[in-house]
One Martini backbone bead per residue (centre of mass of N, CA, C, O) as a GRO file, in nm:
protein
  288
    1MET     BB    1   9.174   2.020   3.388
    2ILE     BB    2   8.939   1.965   3.172
    3GLN     BB    3   8.682   2.087   2.962
    4SER     BB    4   8.383   2.100   2.838
    5MET     BB    5   8.130   2.275   2.632
    6THR     BB    6   7.940   2.057   2.717
    7GLY     BB    7   7.621   2.145   2.878
    8TYR     BB    8   7.391   2.101   3.191
    9GLY     BB    9   7.157   2.308   3.382
   10LYS     BB   10   6.939   2.285   3.674
   11SER     BB   11   6.677   2.494   3.852
   12VAL     BB   12   6.433   2.492   4.115
   13LEU     BB   13   6.186   2.731   4.228
   14HIS     BB   14   5.967   2.775   4.510
   15LEU     BB   15   5.708   2.989   4.545
   16PRO     BB   16   5.411   3.108   4.663
   17SER     BB   17   5.315   3.206   4.340
   18LYS     BB   18   5.568   3.045   4.204
   19LYS     BB   19   5.761   2.891   3.933
   20VAL     BB   20   6.125   2.871   3.895
   21THR     BB   21   6.317   2.814   3.600
   22ILE     BB   22   6.666   2.715   3.558
   23GLU     BB   23   6.848   2.728   3.237
   24VAL     BB   24   7.184   2.580   3.120
   25LYS     BB   25   7.337   2.566   2.805
   26SER     BB   26   7.617   2.408   2.607
   27LEU     BB   27   7.841   2.464   2.331
   28ASN     BB   28   8.054   2.484   2.095
   29SER     BB   29   8.296   2.754   2.070
   30LYS     BB   30   8.535   3.006   2.012
   31ASN     BB   31   8.336   3.180   2.180
   32LEU     BB   32   8.118   3.377   2.342
   33ASP     BB   33   7.766   3.271   2.309
   34LEU     BB   34   7.504   3.472   2.449
   35ASN     BB   35   7.175   3.352   2.544
   36THR     BB   36   6.885   3.520   2.672
   37ARG     BB   37   6.595   3.448   2.893
   38ILE     BB   38   6.396   3.704   3.045
   39PRO     BB   39   6.186   3.842   3.216
   40SER     BB   40   6.082   4.169   3.240
   41TYR     BB   41   6.105   4.196   3.567
   42TYR     BB   42   6.427   4.093   3.543
   43ARG     BB   43   6.588   4.274   3.322
   44GLU     BB   44   6.778   4.444   3.519
   45LYS     BB   45   6.954   4.159   3.568
   46GLU     BB   46   7.101   4.084   3.307
   47LEU     BB   47   7.399   4.194   3.327
   48ASP     BB   48   7.474   4.028   3.579
   49VAL     BB   49   7.412   3.746   3.449
   50ARG     BB   50   7.625   3.775   3.223
   51LYS     BB   51   7.870   3.803   3.394
   52LYS     BB   52   7.849   3.537   3.535
   53LEU     BB   53   7.857   3.349   3.299
   54ALA     BB   54   8.124   3.450   3.175
   55SER     BB   55   8.301   3.372   3.430
   56SER     BB   56   8.214   3.057   3.436
   57LEU     BB   57   8.210   2.959   3.114
   58VAL     BB   58   8.387   3.159   2.900
   59ARG     BB   59   8.286   2.939   2.672
   60GLY     BB   60   8.046   2.923   2.420
   61LYS     BB   61   7.724   2.815   2.354
   62VAL     BB   62   7.474   3.002   2.538
   63ASP     BB   63   7.177   2.902   2.703
   64PHE     BB   64   6.952   3.117   2.891
   65SER     BB   65   6.681   3.049   3.136
   66ILE     BB   66   6.367   3.199   3.254
   67TYR     BB   67   6.091   3.027   3.415
   68VAL     BB   68   5.747   3.124   3.467
   69GLU     BB   69   5.496   2.982   3.703
   70MET     BB   70   5.192   3.013   3.799
   71THR     BB   71   5.028   2.903   4.129
   72ALA     BB   72   4.823   3.096   4.192
   73ASP     BB   73   4.527   3.277   4.174
   74GLU     BB   74   4.672   3.504   4.101
   75THR     BB   75   4.667   3.797   3.872
   76SER     BB   76   4.793   4.061   3.660
   77THR     BB   77   4.549   4.002   3.477
   78THR     BB   78   4.269   4.214   3.350
   79VAL     BB   79   3.968   4.330   3.294
   80ASN     BB   80   3.869   4.593   3.088
   81THR     BB   81   3.551   4.686   3.146
   82GLY     BB   82   3.497   4.960   2.991
   83VAL     BB   83   3.619   4.883   2.722
   84VAL     BB   84   3.438   4.632   2.656
   85ARG     BB   85   3.165   4.780   2.667
   86GLU     BB   86   3.220   4.969   2.449
   87TYR     BB   87   3.266   4.763   2.229
   88MET     BB   88   2.990   4.637   2.249
   89GLN     BB   89   2.823   4.890   2.172
   90GLN     BB   90   2.948   4.929   1.899
   91LEU     BB   91   2.867   4.636   1.793
   92ARG     BB   92   2.566   4.684   1.830
   93ASN     BB   93   2.540   4.924   1.634
   94VAL     BB   94   2.658   4.778   1.385
   95THR     BB   95   2.473   4.495   1.407
   96GLN     BB   96   2.185   4.523   1.541
   97VAL     BB   97   2.177   4.371   1.821
   98GLY     BB   98   2.088   4.213   2.098
   99SER     BB   99   2.131   4.100   2.421
  100SER     BB  100   2.135   3.792   2.340
  101ASP     BB  101   2.438   3.847   2.198
  102ASP     BB  102   2.656   3.930   2.422
  103VAL     BB  103   2.856   3.674   2.406
  104GLU     BB  104   2.956   3.730   2.125
  105LEU     BB  105   3.052   4.017   2.170
  106MET     BB  106   3.256   3.956   2.399
  107LYS     BB  107   3.445   3.787   2.226
  108MET     BB  108   3.526   4.019   2.056
  109ALA     BB  109   3.609   4.237   2.257
  110VAL     BB  110   3.857   4.077   2.404
  111ARG     BB  111   4.019   4.111   2.116
  112MET     BB  112   4.072   4.380   2.164
  113PRO     BB  113   4.230   4.655   2.230
  114ASP     BB  114   4.265   4.694   2.586
  115ALA     BB  115   4.082   4.460   2.727
  116LEU     BB  116   4.356   4.403   2.859
  117LYS     BB  117   4.531   4.421   3.171
  118THR     BB  118   4.877   4.478   3.296
  119GLU     BB  119   5.050   4.451   3.572
  120ARG     BB  120   5.343   4.545   3.677
  121GLU     BB  121   5.606   4.377   3.798
  122GLU     BB  122   5.789   4.417   4.070
  123LEU     BB  123   6.094   4.396   4.196
  124ASP     BB  124   6.218   4.149   4.419
  125GLU     BB  125   6.493   4.126   4.596
  126GLU     BB  126   6.445   3.869   4.762
  127GLU     BB  127   6.359   3.696   4.527
  128TRP     BB  128   6.623   3.742   4.352
  129ASN     BB  129   6.812   3.603   4.565
  130GLN     BB  130   6.697   3.325   4.516
  131ILE     BB  131   6.755   3.306   4.212
  132ASP     BB  132   7.060   3.365   4.221
  133ALA     BB  133   7.124   3.099   4.377
  134HIS     BB  134   7.004   2.914   4.145
  135ILE     BB  135   7.198   2.999   3.930
  136ASP     BB  136   7.453   2.881   4.084
  137GLU     BB  137   7.344   2.583   4.072
  138ALA     BB  138   7.330   2.568   3.767
  139LEU     BB  139   7.641   2.619   3.725
  140LYS     BB  140   7.752   2.379   3.888
  141GLU     BB  141   7.603   2.165   3.701
  142ILE     BB  142   7.751   2.244   3.432
  143ILE     BB  143   8.039   2.211   3.522
  144GLN     BB  144   8.012   1.905   3.608
  145TYR     BB  145   7.937   1.822   3.327
  146ARG     BB  146   8.201   1.908   3.189
  147ILE     BB  147   8.391   1.731   3.350
  148ASP     BB  148   8.263   1.459   3.284
  149GLU     BB  149   8.285   1.489   2.974
  150ALA     BB  150   8.603   1.517   2.974
  151GLN     BB  151   8.714   1.258   3.071
  152SER     BB  152   8.677   1.100   2.791
  153LEU     BB  153   8.864   1.283   2.635
  154GLU     BB  154   9.117   1.242   2.791
  155GLU     BB  155   9.151   0.945   2.741
  156ASP     BB  156   9.157   0.975   2.423
  157PHE     BB  157   9.409   1.146   2.410
  158LYS     BB  158   9.608   0.956   2.551
  159THR     BB  159   9.581   0.730   2.345
  160ARG     BB  160   9.667   0.884   2.092
  161ILE     BB  161   9.941   0.974   2.195
  162THR     BB  162  10.054   0.689   2.238
  163ASN     BB  163  10.019   0.598   1.947
  164ILE     BB  164  10.226   0.809   1.839
  165ARG     BB  165  10.469   0.718   2.005
  166ILE     BB  166  10.486   0.425   1.905
  167ALA     BB  167  10.536   0.522   1.605
  168LEU     BB  168  10.796   0.689   1.667
  169GLU     BB  169  10.968   0.451   1.764
  170GLU     BB  170  10.951   0.307   1.494
  171VAL     BB  171  11.098   0.529   1.334
  172LYS     BB  172  11.368   0.520   1.485
  173LYS     BB  173  11.432   0.225   1.412
  174LEU     BB  174  11.414   0.273   1.089
  175ASP     BB  175  11.627   0.500   1.018
  176GLY     BB  176  11.880   0.326   0.960
  177ASP     BB  177  11.757   0.169   0.727
  178ARG     BB  178  11.696   0.429   0.547
  179ILE     BB  179  11.990   0.514   0.506
  180ALA     BB  180  12.080   0.255   0.367
  181HIS     BB  181  11.875   0.270   0.138
  182VAL     BB  182  11.967   0.531   0.011
  183LYS     BB  183  12.253   0.448  -0.056
  184GLU     BB  184  12.191   0.191  -0.221
  185ARG     BB  185  12.025   0.336  -0.437
  186LEU     BB  186  12.236   0.533  -0.541
  187GLN     BB  187  12.451   0.326  -0.611
  188LYS     BB  188  12.272   0.180  -0.826
  189ALA     BB  189  12.232   0.406  -1.007
  190LEU     BB  190  12.529   0.456  -1.085
  191THR     BB  191  12.588   0.162  -1.186
  192ASP     BB  192  12.377   0.180  -1.420
  193LEU     BB  193  12.528   0.417  -1.569
  194LYS     BB  194  12.831   0.340  -1.614
  195VAL     BB  195  13.020   0.537  -1.433
  196GLU     BB  196  13.271   0.741  -1.333
  197VAL     BB  197  13.351   0.809  -0.989
  198ASP     BB  198  13.412   1.002  -0.732
  199GLU     BB  199  13.425   0.903  -0.411
  200ASN     BB  200  13.455   1.174  -0.254
  201ARG     BB  201  13.225   1.320  -0.413
  202PHE     BB  202  13.014   1.120  -0.338
  203GLU     BB  203  13.023   1.145  -0.027
  204GLN     BB  204  12.951   1.453  -0.025
  205GLU     BB  205  12.676   1.430  -0.166
  206LEU     BB  206  12.558   1.232   0.037
  207ILE     BB  207  12.564   1.396   0.280
  208TYR     BB  208  12.384   1.628   0.160
  209TYR     BB  209  12.141   1.442   0.119
  210LEU     BB  210  12.093   1.335   0.402
  211GLU     BB  211  12.057   1.595   0.544
  212LYS     BB  212  11.786   1.668   0.413
  213LEU     BB  213  11.660   1.381   0.532
  214ASP     BB  214  11.689   1.457   0.819
  215ILE     BB  215  11.477   1.360   1.137
  216ASN     BB  216  11.581   1.437   1.420
  217GLU     BB  217  11.436   1.707   1.484
  218GLU     BB  218  11.154   1.602   1.454
  219LYS     BB  219  11.171   1.383   1.675
  220VAL     BB  220  11.225   1.593   1.910
  221ARG     BB  221  10.979   1.774   1.872
  222LEU     BB  222  10.764   1.567   1.894
  223THR     BB  223  10.813   1.454   2.166
  224ASN     BB  224  10.779   1.731   2.310
  225HIS     BB  225  10.489   1.787   2.223
  226LEU     BB  226  10.362   1.544   2.354
  227GLU     BB  227  10.448   1.604   2.643
  228TYR     BB  228  10.309   1.887   2.657
  229PHE     BB  229  10.017   1.794   2.625
  230LEU     BB  230  10.004   1.614   2.882
  231GLN     BB  231  10.076   1.847   3.075
  232GLN     BB  232   9.821   2.025   3.001
  233LEU     BB  233   9.607   1.822   3.107
  234GLU     BB  234   9.704   1.847   3.421
  235THR     BB  235   9.610   2.116   3.461
  236SER     BB  236   9.383   2.334   3.625
  237ASP     BB  237   9.337   2.449   3.339
  238SER     BB  238   9.135   2.502   3.073
  239ASN     BB  239   9.295   2.489   2.734
  240GLY     BB  240   9.199   2.449   2.421
  241LYS     BB  241   9.370   2.648   2.247
  242LYS     BB  242   9.648   2.543   2.334
  243LEU     BB  243   9.603   2.254   2.240
  244GLY     BB  244   9.568   2.330   1.947
  245PHE     BB  245   9.851   2.441   1.899
  246ILE     BB  246   9.998   2.186   1.961
  247VAL     BB  247   9.857   2.007   1.743
  248GLN     BB  248   9.981   2.180   1.506
  249GLU     BB  249  10.281   2.101   1.580
  250ILE     BB  250  10.246   1.803   1.549
  251GLY     BB  251  10.167   1.805   1.250
  252ARG     BB  252  10.418   1.932   1.128
  253GLU     BB  253  10.627   1.717   1.212
  254ILE     BB  254  10.483   1.481   1.074
  255ASN     BB  255  10.492   1.602   0.779
  256THR     BB  256  10.789   1.635   0.760
  257THR     BB  257  10.868   1.335   0.800
  258GLY     BB  258  10.714   1.242   0.551
  259SER     BB  259  10.869   1.414   0.329
  260LYS     BB  260  11.163   1.300   0.426
  261ALA     BB  261  11.166   0.984   0.434
  262ASN     BB  262  11.170   0.813   0.169
  263PHE     BB  263  11.010   0.554   0.326
  264ALA     BB  264  10.762   0.341   0.340
  265PRO     BB  265  10.749   0.242   0.639
  266ILE     BB  266  10.741   0.529   0.757
  267GLN     BB  267  10.497   0.645   0.594
  268LYS     BB  268  10.300   0.453   0.739
  269LEU     BB  269  10.339   0.576   1.014
  270VAL     BB  270  10.249   0.865   0.936
  271ILE     BB  271   9.960   0.786   0.877
  272GLN     BB  272   9.890   0.693   1.163
  273MET     BB  273   9.948   0.960   1.302
  274LYS     BB  274   9.743   1.130   1.143
  275ASP     BB  275   9.493   0.972   1.231
  276GLU     BB  276   9.518   1.032   1.538
  277LEU     BB  277   9.528   1.353   1.507
  278GLU     BB  278   9.239   1.390   1.383
  279LYS     BB  279   9.089   1.294   1.624
  280ILE     BB  280   9.186   1.513   1.815
  281LYS     BB  281   9.079   1.764   1.638
  282GLU     BB  282   8.777   1.694   1.677
  283GLN     BB  283   8.783   1.715   2.010
  284ILE     BB  284   8.926   1.993   2.068
  285LEU     BB  285   8.670   2.180   2.001
  286ASN     BB  286   8.532   2.093   2.297
  287VAL     BB  287   8.749   2.252   2.461
  288LEU     BB  288   8.776   2.505   2.694
   0.00000   0.00000   0.00000
């Protein structure tokens, strides 16, 4: 079962004094491109979080965020009273204003460095365990999102592969007409030249020429590649890179068939197959 690299997951934890929101979203990328935004007092757990994200999401451009909203009356930031008073006195001396202007002086003083002090919140392991569990919930949600997103991709891939197979069957039916057409065209060219030719030599050269135009191997390999692609869609693991390699091989056989065909009806079918394959290539970049 394939997975898309596009996904979104969210989980919200309500603690006695805060609300913690965990978000994780991902887009397609060749490798894992992980960006995390974590509050400073949880920063020591960042490495563990990164390992968990890498193990679960494997690949993609991933943005992970933990947002904390304080809900209690308590706050870890307080006014540094002594510093503010000292700033106000210095400002009073500079401006030579009276106590009636203390409100204006205070407005200026609290903007000065160190006017506010923030007590560093220590990591609470029990609290982190609850957050960690909600990270797991967010990851489950984004993985399910990826699976759901991939279902439409899988159906589209199967439709495109079916269309290529139908075109390939038409190529097989036309191949006999193509050989007859090539023989007739060469014979007509010799007739138009009005020269005597050795029939045995002509047959030898014709066989050699037709061998160069033979597409039987391409038809067999293309059939096998199409079947292999469908088989890989049904495996338990999602391997977008492997599917991408198979698509390259399919494209190679289609191109070779087109270059050897030398027959307009088959070349039209080759163009149809290329069109279907290009649509697969566009979408395969989003497969995990």
